[in-house]
N, C-alpha and C positions, 0 to 999 in steps of 0.2 A: 544599562546592565544593572541588575540590582546590584543592592549594598548591604542588606540585611546578612549580618552573620548568624551561624547555626550557635544554638546553645547547647554545648556540650557539658556544662558543668555538671558534677555528681546531684546535686539538688534536683536538675531539672531532669535527669536520667531517672532519678527517685520519683518525680511527678509523673513521667511517661509509664514507669512500671504500674502506678496507681490508677493510671488511667486505662491500661492495657487489663489490668487484674480484675476491675470492675466487670460483674455480671458474667466472669469465665466461670463454667463449671469445673469442678476438681478432676486432674487428670493424674497419673502417676508423674509425670514428666514436671505438671507444675508444682506438684508437692515438693517434688527433688530440687527444684529450681528454689523454690521459696523457703526450704529449709537451710540452703546456703545462701540467701538472698542478698545479704551485705557483700559476701565475697563475690557473687556473680556480678553484682551490678557495680562494684568497684572495678572488677574486671573487664566489662563492657566500657566503661567511662574511658578506661587506660587504652584500650583499643582503639576506641573513636578518635581520642585526642591525639592518638599518635600515628594515625594514619595505617594502622596495624590492623583494623577489622575486615574479618573475613566471614562472608556469610555462609552458614549451613546448608545442607539440603533441604528437600522438602519430603513430606510424607503425603501421599496421593491417594484419593478415594472418589469414587464415582456418585455423583448425585442425581437420579431422574426426577425433574421437577419440570414439567411441562416439555423440556428436552435434556437429553444426556450431556451432564457435564462434569467434566473433571476438575476436582478443587484440589487445590495444592497447600498445604499447612507448614509454614516455617516452624522453626525450634521457639521456644519461649525466649531466648536470649534475642533471637531476631526480630520478634513480634514487638517487643520493647523498643527496639531500634525502629524498626517501622512507624511505631506511635511517635516518637520523637521527630521522625523525618516528614510524617503526615502533620503535624501541627506547624512546622516550620514551613512547609509549603503552603498550607491553608493561608497563613498570615500572608504570605508574597502574592498568590494568584487569585483568591477568592475575587478580590474586589476587581480584577480583570475579566473576570466571566460576565456575559450577559445575564439580564434579569431572567430569560427563559429556560436556562439551563437549570435542573428542578433535581437531579440526582445527586445524594451524598453531599450535601449543604446544610448547613443550620437554618432552620426556619424555611426549608422547601420541604422536599419529601413526595413520595407517590401520591399521596392523597390531595395534597396540593397542586402536584401536577395535573392530576385529573379534573380537579375544578376549574383550573386556568383553561385548559382545553376546552372543557364544556363551554367557557366563557368567550372563547375564540368563536365555537361554533354557532352559539345565540347572536354575537356581533356580526358576524359575517355569514350568514345563512344563506346568503345568495353565491357564496364563493365555491371554489372547487379547494379540495384537500388532496396532497401527496403524504400518503404514509408509507414509511419505510423503516429500515434498519440496516446495521452494517452485517456483511456476511462475516461470521467469526471473528468479530470484534477484537478479543483480547487474545486470540492466538495470531493475528496480524498486525498489531502494534509492533512499528520499525524500531528498534533499539536506537538505531544511530540518528533517526528522524525524531523521535524522543528527547534524545540529549542535546540535539541541535536546539530544540524548542526550549529546552531548561536553560540551556548556556545563554539564552538572551535576557533572562531575568536573573538567574543565580551567579552571583561570583564568588562566593566564598568558597574557597579551594577546598576545604575540609567537607563541605555540604556535597561540593561536585564528588570527591571521592568516595562518599558513602553513596550517592545516586548512582554512580557506577558500578558499584557492589551490588547494591539492591537489584539494580535493572539487569546487570549480567548474571544472576544467580540463577535464571528461569530462561529457558528457551522452549516455543513450542517446536515438534518435531519437524525438520526441515524436509519438504516434499521433492523440492527439485534435485538438489545434489548438495554434498558435504560442504561446499563451498558458499553455499547460500546465506545471505544477510540474516543474522540474528534477529528473530522476532519473538514476540509473546508477552505478556503479563500477566501473571498466574491470578486465578478467581481464587480468592482466599485470604491474599494480601490485603492489608488496610491500604498500604500505599496505591495499589491499582484501583482504588477508588479515585483518590487524586489526580492519578498518571492517565485515567482515562477522560476526567474533566480537561486536564491540561492539553491533552493530545486533541480531543474533539474542539476545545476552544476554538482552534484553528478554522473549524470548518464551522463554527457558530458564527465566527466574526465575518468569514467570509458571505454567509447567507444573508446577516443582518447588514453589513455595508456594501457587499457589491450587487447584493440580488435585490434586496430590500423588498421583501414579499410584504401581503397583507399582514400575515402572522406567522411565526415560527417559534415551536417548542421543540425541546430534546429532554429526554431523561434515559440516563444511560447511553445506550446506542442507538435507540428507539427515538423518532422524532417525525414531526408533521409539519408542513409546508402549506399556506395557503394563499391564493391567488383569485382574482377576480374572474378570469377566462381559462378554457381547457387548454388553449393553445400555448398560453404562457405557462400554465403549470407544467407542460411536458419540456419546455424549453428550461425551466427552472430544474426538472430533473436532469436533464441532459448535463447542463452547465455545474452542476452539485457534482455529478458521478465524476465529471473530468476533473474537478477539483479533489475530491477524495482520492481518485487513483494518481493523479500526478503530484499531489502535495504530500499525501499519508499513506499511499500505499494502499488503500482501503477499496474495498468493493460492496455496492450495494448488494443487499440480499435479496434475490430475484421473488423468494419464496413467501414474503411479508409486503411484497411491492403494490400498492395499489394506489389508484387515483378516482376519488368519489365526488359527489355533490355535498356539499356540508349538509344541507336539509335532509339527506338520507341517513345520516347518523354514521358512526365509525366505531370498529372495534380497534381500542387502544389501550394499553397496559392493564389488560385482564379486566376491561371493563366496555361497554356498549355505551358510547356516548351520543347525545342527542343534542340539538340546540335548546331544548326545553328541559332536560334531565338527564341522570345516568343510570344504569343498571349494572348489576353483575352478571356477566356473561354466564351461562348455563353450564359450560367446564368448568369455570372456577368456583362456582357455586355448589358444584358435585366435590371439588377438590376440599373446599371448605369443611363440607359436611364429613367427608371421610377421614379428614384429618382432627377433627375438634376431640377435645380433651379437657379434664377440668381445667387444667395449668392455663390453656389459653384461649379459654373462654371469653374473657374479656378483650382481646384483640380480634376474635372472628366476630363477636357481637356489636363491635364498633362499625365492622365491614358491613356485616348483615344488615344494621338500622341504618346506615349512611345510602346504601345501595340498593337496597332491595325494598320490596313492599308487602303489605299485609299478609299475605299467604305464605311468603319467604320466613317472616319474622316470626310467625306463627310456628311454623316447621320448624326453625332452628330454638324456639323455646321447649319445643317437646323433645327435640333430641339432647338437649341441655338436660331436661328431667331424666331421660331415660339413662343417661351417664351417671347423674347422680345418685339413682336408685340401684343402679349396679354397684357403686361403690358401698353404698349402705347394706345391701343383702350380702 
């Protein structure tokens, strides 16, 4: 059992507020919370310290980014609590994660995951790859299983109370009947990022220690597994699917489930990866061009220069110039 106690001091809540506030755009709710900031943070401190904290509801909206997603946004008060809880869990869990879990971790990230995948394809160019992801992962995280995993390392009773309150604050629509087990963590909660890594860490460690493939990498719920034979990669898929279903209540997404030879290259994490290089997929290049504006030029410029060649870089430059001219005129 873990022995780390959660810091619910007023000073740590202020710290969580500043971490949450950084980079947030102004909204009416945020401005109102900030106007009565001392009172609101003192109230949150009292509620958390006295096991009286209750999570509010969510504001929901739809985002169409590659696929349709429902994003759930908590209140400002709850997001400050999420930040405090997130920092607490990172200290306990990050050191338990395998090296090749790349999402939502310091000094990791998408670009590093892509480069690591390219290294694997180069190193094992004669191997076979199984690439897949989890079917509706966020909707299918089982609350009871998640709490059982958390109980194994979190012993602090106040932390457990807050964890239960945050996890039970949201539930994906039940499909079977009203007595179905509660499932789902919201896309939009900071805590969902660490919950996802904690939940899938069970799968990561199973693959690494029980299956022992040539290579394995996971970013979010997307992952690749590599083996030296086609028959073995099929066996790995069967063993992995069984573990995911029996241990975590999850299913493989058949729509993105493929097996290929490494030397053929691989579409993964929005790019096309080959043993000798990486290029931005046509679909994501079109998305980058359509969403480009003067505020996000630095971000898209880095993407274009890292994963595109001369023609696309030149095209990108002309698009930026057109945007600039439109503003000047």
